[in-house]
N, C-alpha and C positions, 0 to 999 in steps of 0.2 A: 569138672574143673579140674584143679591140682589143688592141694592142702595149700598155697598160698592166697587161694581165695577164699575172702570167709563170706560169701554170696554169691548164688548160682542164678543163670536165667531164669525168669518165672517168680522168683521170691519179692514178695514185700519190703521195705526201706521205709527208712522215715533218714529226714536230715537232720543232721543232729542240731547244726548250730541254725536255721531257718525253719525247719520242722514238717515243711513239706511228706507231701506220701509221696510214695510212684513203685513203678517195676521196675526190676530191671531184666534189659531185653539185652546187654550184650556186657563185653567186658576186657579192657585192652592190661599187658602186665603193667604196665606203665605206661602212664600222662603221652597223648600221642597227640595233643594240643600244639599250636605254635607257639612260638615266644612270645610274642605278643598276644597272646592273648592270656596263655596263662600272667603274664605280668599285671594284664588289667581282673584278673580274678582277685578278689579281696583276701580270703583266707590264706590264700598260696602253698597249699599244704606241699609238701616231697612230691615231686616227680616218678620216684623210683616204686612207688607203691601203684597196686594196682585201681586203676579208675574206670568207673560204673556209668554206662548210656540207661539212663533213667527216665523210662516216660513219666511224668505228675498227674497225680492224682485231678481232676476235675480242671487242667487244661490240656494244650491243644500243641505242647510244644516239650521237648526233651532235656533234660539236663546231664551234664559230665560232673562226675563225682568220686572225688578222691574215695577209698575205701574206709579214712581214719575220722569221716566225716558222716561216716553212714553207720545205722543202729537196724537191728530190725526191727517191723512192724509188724506186732503181737495181734493188734488187732484186729486180721484177719478179714478186713472188708475188701471188696474186692476196689480195683482204681477204677476209674471214669477218667477215657481217656477213648479218640475215636481211633486208635491205632493198635487198642489189645488187641482186639478180632485179627486184624491182619498180620503179627508174633505170636498169639496161642492161641490153643482149642478149646481149653476149656478151663474152669477156676476150679476148684476144692481143696479142700483143710487146710485155705486160708496162703494156698499158690497157681499157682499159673501153669499149666502146660505147655510148654513147646511147640510149634507145629511144626511137625518131620521132611515137611515141601517148599521150609523158607529158610533161606539160610539168615542171618543175624547180621544188619551191616551195620558197617562202623559210621554210625552216626556222625556228624560235624558237631562236637562242642558248641 
């Protein structure tokens, strides 16, 4: 990651507005979603900042979250999601270690 990204793949986050927890699986330097999707987003954060693909704890879906809407989840508890084992090797010290044999996809928002 470069300095412009506040969060890394495998890092636990919490959504500032909605409060859900998750783990980062990939990041885009700017919003890559369609204009239609963006206009349907209630919060409409700026498109030019980093946007993260996040596996949501306790669900089977992912979300696409602007950096300004995230904060670090300092609780340190694992994220329960069926795709965690697909992307990560293990969990230790409050973060996941990415698998080396998997390329992180650009998940559709």
